[in-house]
Z-matrix of the N, CA and C atoms (Angstrom, degrees):
N
C 1 1.391
C 2 1.557 1 112.33
N 3 1.347 2 116.25 1 123.73
C 4 1.415 3 119.55 2 177.71
C 5 1.520 4 111.51 3 -62.02
N 6 1.311 5 117.33 4 -35.02
C 7 1.434 6 118.33 5 -178.20
C 8 1.467 7 117.42 6 -59.63
N 9 1.394 8 116.31 7 -24.94
C 10 1.446 9 122.04 8 -178.03
C 11 1.513 10 109.98 9 -66.88
N 12 1.302 11 116.35 10 -54.46
C 13 1.513 12 119.79 11 -178.12
C 14 1.536 13 110.76 12 -66.00
N 15 1.261 14 120.75 13 -48.47
C 16 1.429 15 124.99 14 177.93
C 17 1.453 16 111.44 15 -62.25
N 18 1.350 17 118.41 16 -44.97
C 19 1.427 18 122.32 17 -173.39
C 20 1.477 19 110.28 18 -63.37
N 21 1.375 20 117.72 19 -44.86
C 22 1.436 21 119.47 20 -176.70
C 23 1.501 22 110.62 21 -69.72
N 24 1.358 23 117.25 22 -33.03
C 25 1.414 24 119.95 23 178.66
C 26 1.525 25 112.69 24 -65.74
N 27 1.367 26 116.94 25 -44.72
C 28 1.409 27 122.96 26 178.44
C 29 1.522 28 110.61 27 -65.71
N 30 1.335 29 114.28 28 -45.22
C 31 1.489 30 120.65 29 -175.89
C 32 1.540 31 113.46 30 -62.07
N 33 1.398 32 115.41 31 -25.76
C 34 1.452 33 119.15 32 179.01
C 35 1.496 34 115.08 33 -56.65
N 36 1.342 35 115.74 34 -25.48
C 37 1.505 36 123.46 35 -177.92
C 38 1.536 37 112.49 36 -87.22
N 39 1.269 38 117.64 37 -17.67
C 40 1.486 39 119.84 38 -171.96
C 41 1.535 40 108.46 39 -61.08
N 42 1.324 41 116.08 40 -33.33
C 43 1.540 42 119.03 41 -176.61
C 44 1.508 43 112.63 42 -100.60
N 45 1.330 44 117.25 43 21.91
C 46 1.486 45 120.18 44 -176.79
C 47 1.533 46 111.19 45 -61.36
N 48 1.343 47 117.98 46 -24.76
C 49 1.470 48 120.40 47 -177.88
C 50 1.527 49 109.97 48 -132.07
N 51 1.272 50 115.02 49 41.65
C 52 1.536 51 118.52 50 -179.61
C 53 1.561 52 110.63 51 -73.94
N 54 1.347 53 115.28 52 -10.01
C 55 1.446 54 116.86 53 172.79
C 56 1.501 55 115.84 54 -85.06
N 57 1.351 56 113.80 55 -1.71
C 58 1.457 57 120.02 56 -177.89
C 59 1.540 58 108.18 57 -92.55
N 60 1.308 59 114.65 58 125.08
C 61 1.491 60 120.12 59 175.61
C 62 1.523 61 107.92 60 -107.26
N 63 1.339 62 113.58 61 129.02
C 64 1.451 63 124.69 62 -177.09
C 65 1.473 64 117.51 63 -102.70
N 66 1.339 65 116.15 64 15.95
C 67 1.506 66 118.45 65 -177.27
C 68 1.467 67 113.56 66 -62.08
N 69 1.379 68 115.68 67 -27.52
C 70 1.467 69 116.84 68 -178.76
C 71 1.491 70 114.59 69 -94.58
N 72 1.363 71 117.18 70 8.93
C 73 1.459 72 122.82 71 176.27
C 74 1.496 73 108.69 72 -59.54
N 75 1.326 74 115.84 73 123.64
C 76 1.522 75 122.72 74 -175.11
C 77 1.550 76 107.82 75 -92.80
N 78 1.317 77 113.26 76 122.51
C 79 1.468 78 119.62 77 -178.93
C 80 1.536 79 115.32 78 -120.97
N 81 1.297 80 116.79 79 148.49
C 82 1.485 81 120.90 80 179.37
C 83 1.510 82 108.25 81 -119.65
N 84 1.358 83 116.61 82 125.60
C 85 1.458 84 117.11 83 -177.55
C 86 1.576 85 108.90 84 -92.33
N 87 1.323 86 115.69 85 -177.30
C 88 1.475 87 120.40 86 -175.10
C 89 1.504 88 113.47 87 -66.68
N 90 1.305 89 118.63 88 -20.61
C 91 1.427 90 120.64 89 175.93
C 92 1.469 91 114.79 90 -89.08
N 93 1.335 92 116.48 91 0.86
C 94 1.513 93 120.79 92 177.76
C 95 1.558 94 110.67 93 86.85
N 96 1.322 95 118.86 94 15.74
C 97 1.397 96 120.99 95 -179.61
C 98 1.566 97 107.84 96 -91.83
N 99 1.339 98 115.08 97 130.84
C 100 1.438 99 121.82 98 -176.13
C 101 1.509 100 111.83 99 -107.13
N 102 1.337 101 118.16 100 131.09
C 103 1.437 102 121.09 101 177.18
C 104 1.514 103 109.79 102 -158.32
N 105 1.320 104 116.49 103 159.93
C 106 1.451 105 119.50 104 179.54
C 107 1.521 106 110.06 105 -77.74
N 108 1.318 107 115.65 106 158.20
C 109 1.492 108 121.20 107 176.86
C 110 1.526 109 108.21 108 -65.27
N 111 1.296 110 119.29 109 -39.18
C 112 1.418 111 122.43 110 -179.62
C 113 1.571 112 112.76 111 -60.60
N 114 1.300 113 115.91 112 -40.51
C 115 1.479 114 120.15 113 179.89
C 116 1.468 115 112.44 114 -75.53
N 117 1.375 116 118.26 115 -38.58
C 118 1.394 117 119.46 116 -175.66
C 119 1.550 118 109.46 117 -75.18
N 120 1.293 119 120.48 118 -33.76
C 121 1.431 120 123.61 119 -173.42
C 122 1.525 121 113.60 120 -122.33
N 123 1.311 122 115.27 121 37.45
C 124 1.455 123 117.92 122 178.21
C 125 1.514 124 111.86 123 -60.15
N 126 1.306 125 114.10 124 131.15
C 127 1.496 126 119.65 125 179.21
C 128 1.512 127 113.87 126 76.67
N 129 1.351 128 116.01 127 8.09
C 130 1.493 129 117.69 128 -178.02
C 131 1.554 130 106.91 129 -113.16
N 132 1.404 131 110.15 130 150.18
C 133 1.450 132 119.09 131 168.68
C 134 1.503 133 108.10 132 -92.97
N 135 1.354 134 118.98 133 130.11
C 136 1.442 135 121.80 134 -169.98
C 137 1.570 136 108.37 135 -116.31
N 138 1.344 137 112.11 136 124.29
C 139 1.441 138 119.38 137 168.84
C 140 1.541 139 105.81 138 -96.07
N 141 1.317 140 116.57 139 108.52
C 142 1.447 141 120.60 140 -168.99
C 143 1.581 142 112.04 141 -118.01
N 144 1.316 143 115.32 142 124.36
C 145 1.456 144 117.10 143 170.18
C 146 1.544 145 110.24 144 -95.80
N 147 1.294 146 113.49 145 121.49
C 148 1.501 147 118.64 146 178.29
C 149 1.553 148 104.22 147 -103.35
N 150 1.388 149 115.61 148 139.96
C 151 1.462 150 117.70 149 -175.26
C 152 1.525 151 109.21 150 -153.49
N 153 1.296 152 113.23 151 162.76
C 154 1.488 153 121.33 152 178.82
C 155 1.547 154 111.15 153 -136.23
N 156 1.299 155 115.44 154 -54.29
C 157 1.499 156 120.20 155 -177.43
C 158 1.511 157 113.13 156 -99.82
N 159 1.320 158 114.26 157 -56.58
C 160 1.498 159 118.87 158 179.81
C 161 1.538 160 109.01 159 -89.28
N 162 1.291 161 114.32 160 126.88
C 163 1.472 162 122.41 161 178.07
C 164 1.574 163 108.21 162 -60.34
N 165 1.347 164 114.92 163 148.63
C 166 1.473 165 118.97 164 179.90
C 167 1.448 166 109.29 165 -73.19
N 168 1.340 167 119.03 166 167.81
C 169 1.446 168 123.79 167 178.89
C 170 1.558 169 111.44 168 -65.53
N 171 1.336 170 113.45 169 151.85
C 172 1.425 171 119.68 170 174.09
C 173 1.527 172 109.64 171 -125.96
N 174 1.342 173 116.56 172 -159.42
C 175 1.443 174 118.98 173 -176.60
C 176 1.499 175 114.27 174 -73.56
N 177 1.338 176 116.99 175 -4.11
C 178 1.510 177 118.47 176 172.35
C 179 1.504 178 110.95 177 -79.13
N 180 1.289 179 116.32 178 -11.95
C 181 1.500 180 123.26 179 175.86
C 182 1.503 181 106.51 180 -90.40
N 183 1.314 182 119.21 181 103.80
C 184 1.454 183 123.84 182 -173.32
C 185 1.502 184 112.19 183 -60.58
N 186 1.319 185 118.00 184 -36.16
C 187 1.485 186 119.25 185 -179.86
C 188 1.511 187 111.56 186 -67.18
N 189 1.283 188 116.30 187 -41.35
C 190 1.470 189 121.51 188 177.25
C 191 1.460 190 114.70 189 -65.52
N 192 1.326 191 115.41 190 -44.27
C 193 1.426 192 120.82 191 176.91
C 194 1.533 193 113.46 192 -63.95
N 195 1.278 194 115.43 193 -41.18
C 196 1.469 195 120.73 194 175.79
C 197 1.524 196 113.66 195 -63.38
N 198 1.347 197 112.48 196 -41.41
C 199 1.512 198 117.94 197 176.91
C 200 1.509 199 111.12 198 -59.86
N 201 1.325 200 117.90 199 -46.46
C 202 1.450 201 121.41 200 178.45
C 203 1.511 202 111.59 201 -60.09
N 204 1.379 203 117.91 202 -40.67
C 205 1.395 204 123.38 203 -178.55
C 206 1.558 205 110.80 204 -64.37
N 207 1.316 206 116.42 205 -39.83
C 208 1.456 207 122.18 206 -179.66
C 209 1.505 208 112.49 207 -64.72
N 210 1.320 209 114.37 208 -27.07
C 211 1.515 210 117.71 209 -174.65
C 212 1.494 211 112.03 210 -104.36
N 213 1.370 212 117.01 211 9.77
C 214 1.466 213 120.45 212 178.51
C 215 1.541 214 110.94 213 -65.71
N 216 1.317 215 118.61 214 -27.98
C 217 1.422 216 123.23 215 -178.10
C 218 1.554 217 113.80 216 -74.23
N 219 1.334 218 114.68 217 -8.30
C 220 1.502 219 118.82 218 -178.58
C 221 1.510 220 106.27 219 -109.48
N 222 1.318 221 115.62 220 106.79
C 223 1.435 222 120.88 221 -176.81
C 224 1.510 223 114.18 222 -73.55
N 225 1.353 224 116.42 223 -0.07
C 226 1.424 225 119.21 224 178.15
C 227 1.513 226 113.07 225 -107.64
N 228 1.293 227 116.72 226 19.56
C 229 1.502 228 123.00 227 178.01
C 230 1.526 229 107.77 228 -124.71
N 231 1.350 230 114.91 229 131.19
C 232 1.462 231 119.13 230 -179.92
C 233 1.559 232 106.66 231 -132.07
N 234 1.342 233 114.37 232 155.91
C 235 1.474 234 121.68 233 177.11
C 236 1.476 235 108.45 234 -120.62
N 237 1.339 236 116.49 235 130.43
C 238 1.470 237 119.59 236 174.87
C 239 1.542 238 108.87 237 -145.02
N 240 1.309 239 116.16 238 170.71
C 241 1.438 240 121.68 239 174.57
C 242 1.578 241 108.49 240 -130.79
N 243 1.360 242 115.69 241 145.65
C 244 1.429 243 121.64 242 178.65
C 245 1.477 244 110.92 243 -126.56
N 246 1.382 245 115.98 244 126.39
C 247 1.428 246 126.14 245 -179.48
C 248 1.530 247 106.57 246 -92.68
N 249 1.415 248 118.54 247 126.81
C 250 1.398 249 121.14 248 179.92
C 251 1.473 250 117.06 249 -101.60
N 252 1.402 251 116.28 250 -0.23
C 253 1.429 252 123.88 251 -176.13
C 254 1.528 253 112.22 252 -91.92
N 255 1.305 254 115.49 253 -168.51
C 256 1.512 255 121.76 254 -177.50
C 257 1.558 256 112.44 255 -129.05
N 258 1.326 257 115.20 256 -0.22
C 259 1.508 258 119.97 257 178.28
C 260 1.473 259 114.18 258 -67.74
N 261 1.284 260 124.14 259 114.02
C 262 1.431 261 125.02 260 -174.98
C 263 1.531 262 111.16 261 -65.58
N 264 1.357 263 116.89 262 -38.32
C 265 1.457 264 120.72 263 178.21
C 266 1.552 265 113.12 264 -60.14
N 267 1.315 266 115.04 265 -41.31
C 268 1.427 267 119.13 266 176.30
C 269 1.552 268 115.02 267 -66.78
N 270 1.312 269 113.38 268 -35.42
C 271 1.463 270 120.71 269 176.64
C 272 1.524 271 108.06 270 -66.95
N 273 1.261 272 117.17 271 -44.54
C 274 1.509 273 118.28 272 176.93
C 275 1.540 274 112.27 273 -66.00
N 276 1.308 275 118.05 274 -31.65
C 277 1.443 276 121.29 275 -179.40
C 278 1.535 277 110.34 276 -65.92
N 279 1.285 278 115.54 277 -40.46
C 280 1.507 279 117.46 278 -176.00
C 281 1.525 280 109.95 279 -73.94
N 282 1.323 281 118.29 280 -29.39
C 283 1.402 282 120.01 281 176.89
C 284 1.526 283 113.34 282 -71.77
N 285 1.328 284 114.56 283 -18.02
C 286 1.497 285 122.19 284 -179.13
C 287 1.510 286 111.30 285 -89.37
N 288 1.382 287 116.43 286 -7.90
C 289 1.460 288 118.39 287 -177.54
C 290 1.551 289 109.81 288 -65.31
N 291 1.280 290 114.56 289 148.73
C 292 1.464 291 122.49 290 170.88
C 293 1.559 292 107.80 291 -82.05
N 294 1.285 293 115.75 292 94.25
C 295 1.512 294 121.47 293 -172.60
C 296 1.542 295 109.51 294 -141.46
N 297 1.313 296 113.95 295 84.41
C 298 1.478 297 120.47 296 -175.20
C 299 1.521 298 110.81 297 -60.26
N 300 1.292 299 115.52 298 131.90
C 301 1.473 300 123.52 299 174.01
C 302 1.534 301 111.31 300 62.94
N 303 1.303 302 118.06 301 25.26
C 304 1.471 303 122.18 302 175.92
C 305 1.536 304 109.31 303 -123.24
N 306 1.333 305 119.11 304 116.79
C 307 1.438 306 122.58 305 -176.96
C 308 1.538 307 107.61 306 -96.46
N 309 1.327 308 113.61 307 140.08
C 310 1.483 309 120.58 308 -179.84
C 311 1.562 310 110.74 309 -97.82
N 312 1.283 311 115.28 310 137.58
C 313 1.492 312 119.27 311 -179.92
C 314 1.560 313 108.39 312 -132.55
N 315 1.322 314 114.34 313 163.13
C 316 1.442 315 120.95 314 173.30
C 317 1.532 316 107.58 315 -114.92
N 318 1.314 317 116.91 316 145.55
C 319 1.465 318 122.26 317 176.24
C 320 1.490 319 110.02 318 -82.14
N 321 1.367 320 119.09 319 113.74
C 322 1.440 321 121.27 320 -177.70
C 323 1.515 322 111.36 321 -68.18
N 324 1.336 323 115.89 322 148.06
C 325 1.503 324 119.96 323 178.23
C 326 1.533 325 108.59 324 -81.36
N 327 1.267 326 115.63 325 92.49
C 328 1.460 327 122.43 326 176.52
C 329 1.522 328 108.72 327 -139.03
N 330 1.305 329 114.06 328 161.42
C 331 1.495 330 119.25 329 -179.67
C 332 1.542 331 108.73 330 -66.49
N 333 1.329 332 117.18 331 -34.88
C 334 1.487 333 116.91 332 179.79
C 335 1.558 334 112.32 333 -63.03
N 336 1.271 335 117.21 334 -20.71
C 337 1.492 336 120.38 335 -176.83
C 338 1.557 337 112.70 336 -93.10
N 339 1.326 338 114.89 337 -9.72
C 340 1.437 339 121.18 338 -171.84
C 341 1.577 340 113.97 339 -57.61
N 342 1.346 341 114.58 340 -46.12
C 343 1.455 342 119.42 341 -179.74
C 344 1.481 343 114.40 342 -56.58
N 345 1.339 344 116.65 343 -47.83
C 346 1.411 345 123.81 344 179.41
C 347 1.517 346 111.57 345 -69.11
N 348 1.349 347 117.43 346 -41.56
C 349 1.439 348 119.77 347 178.84
C 350 1.558 349 110.64 348 -61.82
N 351 1.297 350 117.84 349 -39.09
C 352 1.467 351 119.68 350 179.20
C 353 1.564 352 114.83 351 -67.24
N 354 1.332 353 113.67 352 -16.04
C 355 1.460 354 115.55 353 176.70
C 356 1.527 355 113.16 354 -87.09
N 357 1.310 356 117.82 355 -16.50
C 358 1.411 357 124.52 356 -177.71
C 359 1.505 358 112.47 357 -83.89
N 360 1.319 359 118.66 358 161.94
C 361 1.464 360 125.10 359 170.62
C 362 1.499 361 111.04 360 -138.58
N 363 1.322 362 116.78 361 -166.01
C 364 1.452 363 118.80 362 -173.14
C 365 1.548 364 113.27 363 -74.26
N 366 1.315 365 115.80 364 -18.38
C 367 1.475 366 117.87 365 -173.10
C 368 1.566 367 108.52 366 -85.18
N 369 1.308 368 112.53 367 138.47
C 370 1.495 369 117.63 368 178.01
C 371 1.605 370 107.80 369 -73.04
N 372 1.358 371 110.29 370 118.63
C 373 1.489 372 116.88 371 -176.98
C 374 1.534 373 110.38 372 -129.96
N 375 1.311 374 117.27 373 146.51
C 376 1.454 375 121.71 374 179.56
C 377 1.553 376 110.42 375 -84.78
N 378 1.299 377 114.25 376 143.62
C 379 1.485 378 120.38 377 171.98
C 380 1.553 379 107.71 378 -128.64
N 381 1.344 380 116.85 379 148.88
C 382 1.453 381 120.36 380 173.58
C 383 1.499 382 108.69 381 -112.81
N 384 1.359 383 114.08 382 124.39
C 385 1.458 384 121.42 383 -178.06
C 386 1.478 385 109.36 384 -111.44
N 387 1.383 386 119.11 385 128.07
C 388 1.397 387 122.90 386 -179.77
C 389 1.556 388 112.79 387 -74.14
N 390 1.310 389 117.84 388 172.69
C 391 1.424 390 123.25 389 -175.54
C 392 1.542 391 111.49 390 -64.47
N 393 1.314 392 116.99 391 -26.27
C 394 1.454 393 120.70 392 178.89
C 395 1.534 394 113.64 393 -96.22
N 396 1.327 395 115.65 394 9.27
C 397 1.430 396 121.05 395 175.66
C 398 1.531 397 114.46 396 93.45
N 399 1.373 398 117.15 397 0.93
C 400 1.444 399 119.96 398 -179.59
C 401 1.542 400 112.29 399 -72.41
N 402 1.287 401 116.28 400 141.29
C 403 1.499 402 120.26 401 178.01
C 404 1.534 403 108.43 402 -82.73
N 405 1.301 404 112.86 403 94.09
C 406 1.500 405 120.53 404 -173.94
C 407 1.492 406 111.80 405 -85.15
N 408 1.325 407 118.32 406 -20.13
C 409 1.458 408 121.66 407 -177.46
C 410 1.461 409 110.99 408 -138.92
N 411 1.337 410 124.14 409 87.69
C 412 1.438 411 126.71 410 179.36
C 413 1.489 412 108.07 411 -80.48
N 414 1.414 413 115.03 412 123.11
C 415 1.428 414 119.59 413 -174.14
C 416 1.531 415 107.25 414 49.58
N 417 1.304 416 115.57 415 50.35
C 418 1.446 417 119.54 416 -172.68
C 419 1.529 418 117.57 417 -71.24
N 420 1.312 419 118.52 418 -169.40
C 421 1.480 420 120.13 419 -179.63
C 422 1.540 421 111.67 420 -59.01
N 423 1.310 422 114.94 421 140.68
C 424 1.470 423 120.30 422 175.11
C 425 1.498 424 110.16 423 -87.69
N 426 1.362 425 116.71 424 163.49
C 427 1.483 426 119.63 425 176.74
C 428 1.524 427 114.36 426 -55.58
N 429 1.331 428 117.69 427 -21.78
C 430 1.461 429 122.58 428 179.91
C 431 1.529 430 111.91 429 -83.75
N 432 1.354 431 114.28 430 -9.06
C 433 1.496 432 115.75 431 177.41
C 434 1.569 433 108.29 432 -84.34
N 435 1.281 434 112.66 433 80.01
C 436 1.456 435 120.91 434 -174.58
C 437 1.509 436 111.35 435 -52.79
N 438 1.263 437 113.03 436 136.45
C 439 1.485 438 125.25 437 177.08
C 440 1.538 439 110.66 438 73.54
N 441 1.300 440 119.72 439 -46.29
C 442 1.431 441 123.96 440 -177.58
C 443 1.555 442 110.72 441 -61.84
N 444 1.345 443 115.70 442 -50.27
C 445 1.440 444 121.04 443 -179.14
C 446 1.539 445 112.06 444 -61.13
N 447 1.309 446 117.18 445 -37.76
C 448 1.427 447 122.06 446 176.38
C 449 1.550 448 113.43 447 -63.43
N 450 1.335 449 116.37 448 -48.14
C 451 1.432 450 122.32 449 -179.17
C 452 1.567 451 112.10 450 -68.14
N 453 1.344 452 114.48 451 -38.51
C 454 1.450 453 116.68 452 -179.50
C 455 1.553 454 111.08 453 -69.72
N 456 1.338 455 118.14 454 -40.02
C 457 1.424 456 121.98 455 178.92
C 458 1.510 457 111.70 456 -67.90
N 459 1.342 458 114.22 457 -37.76
C 460 1.526 459 120.84 458 179.96
C 461 1.474 460 108.95 459 -66.59
N 462 1.306 461 121.08 460 -44.09
C 463 1.397 462 126.87 461 -177.28
C 464 1.517 463 110.79 462 -71.72
N 465 1.315 464 120.20 463 -28.58
C 466 1.443 465 123.63 464 177.46
C 467 1.541 466 111.42 465 -64.07
N 468 1.271 467 114.80 466 -23.71
C 469 1.463 468 120.58 467 177.50
C 470 1.576 469 111.61 468 -61.36
N 471 1.357 470 112.62 469 -24.74
C 472 1.466 471 120.18 470 174.84
C 473 1.536 472 113.70 471 -104.09
N 474 1.324 473 115.27 472 16.25
C 475 1.484 474 117.79 473 178.34
C 476 1.482 475 117.32 474 81.95
N 477 1.289 476 118.84 475 9.33
C 478 1.492 477 125.20 476 -175.03
C 479 1.587 478 106.63 477 -89.03
N 480 1.333 479 115.34 478 125.22
C 481 1.469 480 117.80 479 -179.78
C 482 1.478 481 112.21 480 -70.72
N 483 1.322 482 114.22 481 158.13
C 484 1.476 483 122.07 482 -176.86
C 485 1.505 484 116.04 483 -61.62
N 486 1.353 485 117.81 484 -29.91
C 487 1.414 486 121.95 485 176.44
C 488 1.578 487 110.37 486 -64.86
N 489 1.304 488 115.94 487 -51.28
C 490 1.469 489 120.35 488 179.54
C 491 1.513 490 110.00 489 -62.09
N 492 1.347 491 117.91 490 -45.11
C 493 1.478 492 120.04 491 -179.58
C 494 1.478 493 112.91 492 -59.79
N 495 1.347 494 115.36 493 -47.65
C 496 1.470 495 118.72 494 -179.91
C 497 1.500 496 114.86 495 -62.15
N 498 1.331 497 116.80 496 -43.24
C 499 1.451 498 117.17 497 175.89
C 500 1.511 499 113.76 498 -64.92
N 501 1.312 500 118.60 499 -37.34
C 502 1.413 501 121.77 500 176.57
C 503 1.550 502 109.81 501 -57.99
N 504 1.324 503 114.21 502 -48.80
C 505 1.503 504 122.20 503 178.75
C 506 1.538 505 109.77 504 -58.37
N 507 1.321 506 120.09 505 -49.01
C 508 1.437 507 121.89 506 -174.18
C 509 1.539 508 109.85 507 -66.94
N 510 1.326 509 118.60 508 -38.86
C 511 1.430 510 123.51 509 -179.19
C 512 1.553 511 109.05 510 -67.27
N 513 1.320 512 117.27 511 -24.63
C 514 1.457 513 120.40 512 -179.96
C 515 1.471 514 115.59 513 -89.22
N 516 1.312 515 116.41 514 11.97
C 517 1.553 516 121.43 515 178.70
C 518 1.476 517 109.22 516 -118.20
N 519 1.318 518 117.04 517 128.61
C 520 1.493 519 120.02 518 -176.75
C 521 1.559 520 112.87 519 -88.14
N 522 1.292 521 117.66 520 -177.65
C 523 1.480 522 122.02 521 -175.29
C 524 1.547 523 111.17 522 -68.00
N 525 1.325 524 118.66 523 -13.22
C 526 1.445 525 118.47 524 -179.74
C 527 1.559 526 106.77 525 -98.17
N 528 1.305 527 118.71 526 12.42
C 529 1.421 528 127.66 527 177.04
C 530 1.547 529 109.81 528 58.65
N 531 1.355 530 112.10 529 46.37
C 532 1.474 531 119.78 530 172.49
C 533 1.533 532 106.78 531 -127.33
N 534 1.347 533 113.54 532 161.04
C 535 1.411 534 119.63 533 178.76
C 536 1.533 535 107.73 534 -70.65
N 537 1.348 536 114.51 535 134.55
C 538 1.454 537 120.49 536 171.05
C 539 1.534 538 112.38 537 -108.80
N 540 1.361 539 112.82 538 0.92
C 541 1.517 540 122.66 539 -176.89
C 542 1.498 541 106.07 540 -112.42
N 543 1.325 542 118.43 541 121.87
C 544 1.449 543 121.94 542 -176.91
C 545 1.558 544 111.87 543 -66.37
N 546 1.372 545 114.64 544 -37.02
C 547 1.469 546 119.76 545 178.69
C 548 1.549 547 111.50 546 -62.03
N 549 1.298 548 115.94 547 -36.57
C 550 1.487 549 120.45 548 176.21
C 551 1.525 550 111.23 549 -68.77
N 552 1.319 551 116.03 550 -38.77
C 553 1.464 552 119.60 551 -179.80
C 554 1.554 553 108.17 552 -63.39
N 555 1.338 554 116.18 553 -45.81
C 556 1.439 555 118.99 554 179.99
C 557 1.480 556 114.42 555 -64.02
N 558 1.332 557 113.12 556 -37.69
C 559 1.512 558 118.97 557 175.02
C 560 1.564 559 109.49 558 -59.55
N 561 1.272 560 114.22 559 -48.54
C 562 1.487 561 119.98 560 -178.59
C 563 1.526 562 112.28 561 -56.41
N 564 1.317 563 116.62 562 -48.94
C 565 1.387 564 124.33 563 -179.13
C 566 1.538 565 112.91 564 -61.40
N 567 1.266 566 114.69 565 -40.43
C 568 1.489 567 121.32 566 -178.75
C 569 1.529 568 108.91 567 -75.43
N 570 1.298 569 118.68 568 -43.72
C 571 1.419 570 121.50 569 -175.88
C 572 1.518 571 114.22 570 -74.94
N 573 1.364 572 119.34 571 -42.97
C 574 1.429 573 122.75 572 177.69
C 575 1.513 574 115.06 573 -89.37
N 576 1.329 575 114.47 574 -11.53
C 577 1.484 576 118.53 575 178.72
C 578 1.531 577 113.64 576 68.21
N 579 1.373 578 116.09 577 29.73
C 580 1.459 579 120.13 578 -179.47
C 581 1.546 580 107.07 579 -163.26
N 582 1.313 581 117.25 580 167.05
C 583 1.442 582 121.98 581 171.56
C 584 1.505 583 110.17 582 -80.24
N 585 1.294 584 118.50 583 150.10
C 586 1.483 585 119.27 584 176.69
C 587 1.538 586 113.96 585 -63.71
N 588 1.236 587 115.37 586 154.93
C 589 1.526 588 122.75 587 175.49
C 590 1.526 589 107.96 588 -65.23
N 591 1.306 590 115.95 589 174.58
C 592 1.455 591 122.16 590 176.86
C 593 1.568 592 110.17 591 -52.81
N 594 1.331 593 112.45 592 -45.80
C 595 1.477 594 116.04 593 174.74
C 596 1.468 595 106.97 594 -124.73
N 597 1.347 596 118.25 595 137.69
C 598 1.461 597 124.76 596 179.29
C 599 1.467 598 112.25 597 -65.40
N 600 1.304 599 114.38 598 139.57
C 601 1.487 600 120.43 599 175.36
C 602 1.528 601 107.95 600 -90.54
N 603 1.340 602 118.52 601 97.39
C 604 1.412 603 122.12 602 -175.41
C 605 1.501 604 109.35 603 -129.22
N 606 1.372 605 118.94 604 137.43
C 607 1.426 606 120.19 605 178.74
C 608 1.533 607 109.36 606 -151.42
N 609 1.278 608 117.69 607 162.68
C 610 1.453 609 120.43 608 -179.84
C 611 1.524 610 108.59 609 -152.20
N 612 1.341 611 115.71 610 139.01
C 613 1.462 612 120.35 611 -176.24
C 614 1.570 613 105.94 612 -115.57
N 615 1.333 614 112.90 613 150.58
C 616 1.490 615 118.03 614 174.89
C 617 1.489 616 107.82 615 -83.90
N 618 1.348 617 114.74 616 103.47
C 619 1.480 618 118.85 617 -176.91
C 620 1.483 619 113.24 618 -105.03
N 621 1.353 620 114.41 619 23.41
C 622 1.493 621 116.94 620 -177.95
C 623 1.544 622 112.34 621 -112.68
């Protein structure tokens, strides 16, 4: 399976900054209310799109919309996006996106935000933040990374970083692209509400 070699290589970078805690990240919402990520999303696992030039996906992106819908049943998972730039027109543009249950924030210019800001670039990239503020998925799986993004985000609810989760998933799939691990099969059936197809639909993109 090509996915095994590529997947493990890409996944190795998801935990590059798992020692970074973002609880004190200062965010400003559309109403001008400022609060830290830790206070706003205490006890929540956050799938966060950080962006500067290209706006993040909205409900016109079928993969992103479907991902949000699959995680609606978990009340400890939230989806947000964070703008790191200063252009008011871009900030207005993201607030006008059709993006159900996704709140837009701006990254405040403070020293507490500098470490995270320096890790970002102009490309809209997803991050997975754990319930305690730990960066569990740096430039993590995208909504188009079928199966992998679901398992990584699901496992992040228990504090498991995206590298470990992705490698566990890949190891649990055989050469016929089927689960060889009963626990993964049970997870799939519970999470997706159905039995897997003859061959699993799994993909991974190099997001680094």
